[in-house]
Phi, psi and omega in degrees: 000144183252153169243135180242117171264121170245136170250104191221169174289137178304331183295335177271007180302314177301318176297314185296315183300314184297321178287326174303312182291321179300327180290339189099008178298146181289346191164166177206165174237150183227121184241120183258163182062045181275137186224162184164190176235135177227206184287344181260016191100187184267152174267134187289149180255004188282353183262006186311311182303309187276329188085353175302134174083000181291155181241158175229161179241122187238127174244131178233134174250132179201169173291156172310321176296326173293326189295321176306317169300317176299309185305316175305320191276332188258337180299313177302314183297322181276342174287320188282313183265338182098173184120169180229150178227131168232148175245140179215164175286143180232131184239114183301150185292000000 
């Protein structure tokens, strides 16, 4: 099983979710207002009130064959809007 972690702007969430569903993923989890520090610096918390500039973390667990459809659907969106995506192995408990 594969795990896909996406870190994107919350504004792009509807397009990302549409691509995930179109690829046939069995489900996903979304955490909004994600903050932290990465290679491009810290995410500001000063925009909490408006939500502008807020990030989301989307997690998808799927079989390898679904991952290929996710790559095809998500790569163009990430190239256009920005964001990061990582794939790792996942083993059910």
